[in-house]
C-alpha positions in Angstrom: 8.4 3.2 45.2 8.4 0.0 47.3 9.2 -3.2 45.4 6.0 -5.0 44.4 7.1 -8.1 46.2 7.1 -6.2 49.5 3.5 -5.1 49.0 0.4 -7.1 50.1 -0.8 -9.4 47.3 -4.0 -7.4 47.1 -2.1 -4.3 46.0 -0.3 -6.1 43.1 -3.1 -5.5 40.5 -2.9 -1.7 41.1 0.8 -1.6 40.6 0.4 -3.8 37.5 -2.1 -1.4 36.1 0.3 1.5 36.5 3.0 -0.6 34.8 0.5 -1.3 31.9 -0.2 2.4 31.6 3.5 3.3 31.3 4.0 0.5 28.7 1.3 2.3 26.6 2.8 5.8 26.8 1.0 7.2 29.9 3.0 9.2 32.3 2.4 7.7 35.8 4.8 8.5 38.6 5.5 6.2 41.5 3.9 8.7 43.8 0.7 8.5 41.7 0.7 4.7 42.0 1.0 5.0 45.8 -1.8 7.5 45.9 -4.0 5.2 43.7 -3.5 2.3 46.2 -4.2 4.6 49.1 -7.4 5.9 47.5 -8.7 2.4 46.8 -8.0 1.5 50.4 -9.9 4.6 51.7 -12.9 4.0 49.4 -13.3 0.4 50.4 -14.6 -0.2 46.9 -17.7 -2.3 46.5 -17.5 -2.5 42.7 -14.9 -2.3 40.0 -16.5 1.0 39.1 -15.2 2.5 42.4 -11.7 1.4 41.5 -12.0 3.0 38.1 -13.1 6.3 39.6 -10.1 6.2 42.0 -7.8 5.6 39.0 -9.2 8.5 37.1 -8.8 10.8 40.1 -5.2 9.8 41.0 -3.6 8.7 37.8 -5.1 11.7 35.8 -5.1 10.4 32.2 -5.2 13.1 29.5 -8.8 13.8 28.3 -7.9 12.9 24.7 -6.7 9.5 25.9 -9.5 8.7 28.2 -10.9 5.9 26.0 -7.5 4.2 25.8 -7.2 4.5 29.6 -10.7 2.9 30.0 -9.8 0.1 27.6 -6.6 -0.8 29.5 -8.5 -0.7 32.7 -11.1 -3.1 31.3 -8.3 -5.4 30.1 -6.6 -5.7 33.4 -9.5 -5.7 35.8 -12.3 -7.2 33.7 -10.3 -9.2 31.0 -12.6 -7.8 28.4 -10.7 -6.3 25.5 -7.6 -4.5 24.3 -7.4 -2.0 21.5 -5.3 -3.1 18.5 -3.6 -1.0 15.9 -6.1 -0.7 13.1 -6.4 1.4 10.0 -8.8 4.2 9.5 -11.4 2.2 7.6 -11.7 -0.5 10.3 -13.7 -0.2 13.5 -13.2 -3.6 15.2 -10.8 -4.1 18.1 -8.7 -7.1 18.9 -9.7 -8.7 22.1 -7.6 -10.6 24.6 -9.2 -13.3 26.8 -8.0 -15.2 29.8 -10.0 -18.2 30.9 -9.4 -17.3 34.6 -11.7 -14.4 34.2 -14.7 -16.7 33.5 -16.3 -18.4 30.6 -17.0 -16.4 27.5 -20.6 -16.4 26.1 -20.9 -18.6 23.0 -21.5 -16.6 19.8 -25.0 -16.1 18.6 -26.3 -18.4 15.9 -26.4 -15.7 13.2 -22.7 -14.9 13.9 -21.3 -18.3 13.4 -18.7 -18.5 10.7 -19.1 -21.1 7.9 -15.5 -21.2 6.7 -12.4 -19.1 6.2 -9.8 -19.7 3.5 -7.7 -16.6 3.4 -6.1 -14.0 5.6 -8.6 -11.4 6.7 -9.1 -9.0 9.5 -12.9 -9.6 9.8 -14.0 -11.1 13.0 -16.5 -13.9 12.7 -17.4 -15.7 15.9 -17.8 -19.5 15.7 -18.2 -22.6 17.8 -16.0 -25.6 17.0 -16.6 -29.3 17.4 -13.6 -31.5 17.5 -14.0 -34.8 15.7 -13.6 -37.8 18.0 -10.5 -39.7 17.0 -8.5 -42.3 18.8 -5.2 -40.9 20.1 -2.6 -41.8 17.5 0.5 -43.9 18.3 2.6 -40.9 17.5 1.1 -38.9 20.4 1.3 -41.9 22.7 5.0 -42.3 21.9 5.6 -38.6 22.3 3.9 -38.6 25.7 6.3 -41.3 26.9 9.5 -39.7 25.5 8.8 -36.0 26.1 9.2 -35.7 29.9 12.9 -36.7 29.7 13.6 -35.1 26.3 12.0 -31.7 26.4 14.4 -28.8 26.8 15.7 -28.2 30.3 17.5 -25.3 32.0 19.9 -25.0 34.9 18.6 -23.7 38.2 20.7 -21.9 40.9 20.4 -24.9 43.3 23.1 -27.5 43.3 23.1 -31.2 44.1 25.7 -34.0 44.5 27.1 -35.2 41.1 29.8 -37.4 39.9 31.1 -34.7 37.5 30.4 -31.2 38.8 32.0 -27.8 38.7 32.3 -27.3 42.5 33.5 -29.3 45.4 30.8 -30.5 47.8 32.6 -29.2 50.9 29.8 -30.3 53.4 30.0 -33.9 52.3 33.8 -33.8 52.1 34.0 -32.6 55.8 31.4 -35.1 57.0 33.3 -37.9 55.3 36.6 -36.6 56.8 35.1 -36.6 60.3 34.0 -40.2 59.9 37.5 -41.2 58.8 39.5 -39.3 61.4 40.4 -36.5 59.0 41.3 -38.7 56.1 39.9 -37.7 52.7 39.3 -40.7 50.5 37.6 -38.9 47.6 36.6 -35.4 46.5 32.8 -35.2 46.1 31.5 -32.6 43.6 28.3 -30.7 43.0 26.5 -29.6 39.9 23.6 -27.3 39.3 20.1 -28.9 39.1 18.1 -28.8 36.0 14.3 -28.3 35.5 12.1 -28.5 32.4 12.1 -25.2 30.5 8.7 -23.4 30.2 7.0 -23.9 26.8 4.8 -21.2 25.3 2.6 -22.4 22.5 0.8 -19.9 20.2 -1.7 -21.6 17.9 -3.1 -19.8 14.9 -6.8 -20.7 14.6 -7.6 -18.5 11.6 -9.5 -19.7 8.5 -6.3 -20.4 6.5 -5.3 -22.9 9.2 -8.7 -24.6 9.4 -7.4 -28.0 8.1 -4.7 -28.2 10.8 -6.5 -26.7 13.9 -7.8 -30.1 15.2 -4.3 -31.6 14.9 -2.7 -28.6 16.6 -5.1 -28.6 19.5 -4.7 -32.3 20.2 -0.9 -31.8 20.1 -1.3 -28.9 22.5 -3.3 -31.1 24.9 -0.6 -33.8 24.8 2.1 -31.2 25.4 0.2 -29.8 28.4 0.2 -33.2 29.9 3.9 -33.8 29.7 5.2 -30.2 30.4 5.9 -29.0 33.9 5.5 -25.3 32.9 3.2 -24.8 29.9 1.1 -21.9 28.5 -1.0 -22.0 25.3 -2.8 -19.1 23.6 -4.9 -19.1 20.4 -4.4 -16.3 17.8 -6.9 -15.1 15.3 -9.0 -12.0 15.5 -8.7 -12.4 19.2 -6.0 -13.6 21.7 -7.4 -16.3 24.1 -5.6 -18.1 26.8 -6.7 -21.7 27.0 -4.0 -23.2 29.3 -6.4 -24.2 32.1 -8.8 -26.0 29.8 -6.0 -28.0 28.1 -4.5 -29.0 31.5 -7.5 -31.3 32.1 -6.5 -34.9 31.8 -9.5 -36.1 29.7 -8.7 -35.0 26.2 -12.3 -34.8 24.9 -13.4 -32.8 27.9 -10.4 -30.4 27.6 -11.0 -29.8 23.9 -14.8 -29.3 24.5 -14.1 -26.6 27.1 -11.5 -25.0 24.8 -14.0 -24.9 22.0 -16.3 -22.8 24.2 -13.5 -20.4 25.2 -12.3 -19.6 21.8 -14.8 -17.6 19.8 -12.8 -16.9 16.6 -12.3 -20.4 15.2 -11.7 -20.3 11.4 -12.1 -16.6 11.3 -9.8 -13.7 10.2 -6.0 -13.3 10.6 -4.5 -10.6 12.7 -1.3 -12.2 13.9 0.7 -9.0 14.4 -2.1 -7.4 16.5 -2.6 -10.6 18.5 1.1 -10.9 19.3 1.3 -7.2 20.2 -1.7 -7.7 22.5 0.0 -10.6 24.1 3.2 -8.6 24.8 1.2 -5.6 26.1 -0.2 -7.5 29.0 2.6 -7.9 31.6 1.1 -11.1 33.0 1.1 -12.7 29.5 4.4 -11.3 28.4 6.0 -12.8 31.5 5.2 -16.3 30.3 7.6 -15.8 27.4 10.6 -14.9 29.5 13.2 -17.7 29.1 10.6 -20.0 27.5 10.8 -22.1 24.4 8.2 -20.3 22.3 6.5 -22.4 19.6 4.3 -20.7 17.0 2.0 -22.9 14.9 1.0 -20.7 12.0 1.2 -20.3 8.2 2.2 -16.7 8.7 -0.4 -15.4 6.2 -0.7 -12.0 7.7 -3.0 -9.6 5.9 -2.0 -6.2 4.8 1.1 -4.5 6.3 3.3 -7.0 8.1 5.1 -4.3 10.2 3.1 -5.0 13.4 3.9 -8.7 13.1 7.6 -8.2 12.5 7.9 -5.8 15.4 6.0 -8.1 17.7 8.2 -11.1 16.8 11.3 -9.0 17.4 10.1 -8.0 20.8 9.1 -11.6 21.6 12.6 -12.8 20.6 14.2 -10.6 23.3 12.2 -12.3 25.9 12.1 -15.9 24.8 14.9 -18.5 25.0 14.2 -19.6 21.5 11.4 -19.0 19.0 10.4 -21.9 16.7 7.9 -21.2 14.0 6.2 -24.3 12.6 4.2 -23.9 9.4 2.2 -26.5 7.5 3.5 -24.9 4.3 7.0 -26.3 5.1 5.8 -29.8 4.4 7.3 -29.4 0.9 11.0 -30.2 1.0 11.7 -27.2 -1.4 9.6 -24.8 0.7 10.8 -21.2 0.7 8.9 -18.4 2.5 7.0 -16.5 -0.2 5.1 -13.9 1.9 6.7 -10.7 3.1 5.5 -11.4 6.6 7.3 -14.7 7.0 10.4 -13.4 5.3 10.6 -10.4 7.6 10.6 -12.4 10.8 13.3 -14.9 9.8 16.1 -12.8 11.4 14.2 -12.9 14.7 13.3 -16.6 15.0 15.6 -19.5 15.7 14.0 -22.0 13.3 11.3 -22.1 10.6 10.2 -25.7 10.7 7.7 -28.2 9.4 4.3 -28.2 11.1 2.4 -30.2 8.5 1.6 -33.2 10.7 1.5 -34.5 14.2 4.7 -36.6 13.6 6.6 -33.5 12.4 5.4 -31.4 15.4 6.6 -34.0 17.8 9.9 -34.5 15.9 10.6 -30.8 15.9 10.3 -30.4 19.6 12.5 -33.4 20.3 15.1 -32.1 17.9 15.1 -28.7 19.7 16.0 -30.4 22.9 18.7 -32.5 21.2 20.3 -29.5 19.6 20.3 -27.6 22.9 21.9 -30.4 24.9 
């Protein structure tokens, strides 16, 4: 199969769909992917339904897995939903949303959630209004300090430096020519650095209700000072809100985010949400080499196996995983839930996320420890 980079950009979604199918246990050969692309080209599709028919004809999913095939197709091409691992007595599915696919419809009035105080899998759609507060001095100070103090990584490009690990031969020869072959000093080169990508995963379930406003304001500030930044909300759905929070005006950014996220203060399905994040190649790619920050109390309902496995998979992609929980505001805090205890071997730090000051301090400390 030709490398995806060598294909026209228009063909990339079809190759990505085959990759997504393989990641979910479907047997798709490279030849089938080529045939799929050729079939779409021959059809000259006018609707997404034509692409779906071409996929059925060329990728040949087993009849017993037709519904799963259709769900993955809707996820990639329509951004609608992705099935989550659920027990026999549950009928809901966890949905993944990306704001680039268009705005979501606000929930109906009779679906709006009043409150949520414990971990649950029930999905209750809600609209959220962020209280208008002046930006605190803590966030203003963080905005000033963060650009130079957030974690950085080395690139493959090099630049002139006083203390480098290689000789700058071009500059050395140019200087030698100017001085008739005399070498007065030995210039060096060092690898350039750039700000490391930050992936922020914000738990918006009912048990985190008191901290959601703080976390979203922090996310907006972090988006403003980060060169490479992605943010998702986790609850009974997985929603990407990066584009909304990149807006400079904070009130406008939070208002748009409020319309995108439909599961404010609802149930908790952290394991399923993280698994959904990793099952979408475009999303999972955001975690590669990134500083991944999870803002959550880790109160997963029921069996925590899905959450543990998802965090373990995420740890293999991320540069570091920092889990900040408001429960750690107590100096004597020790994880009490099986879910949090089970992920400790797979994260780099379990820190304090009880306040804006602690959130800012934790990120600065990460950069300092990595230096």
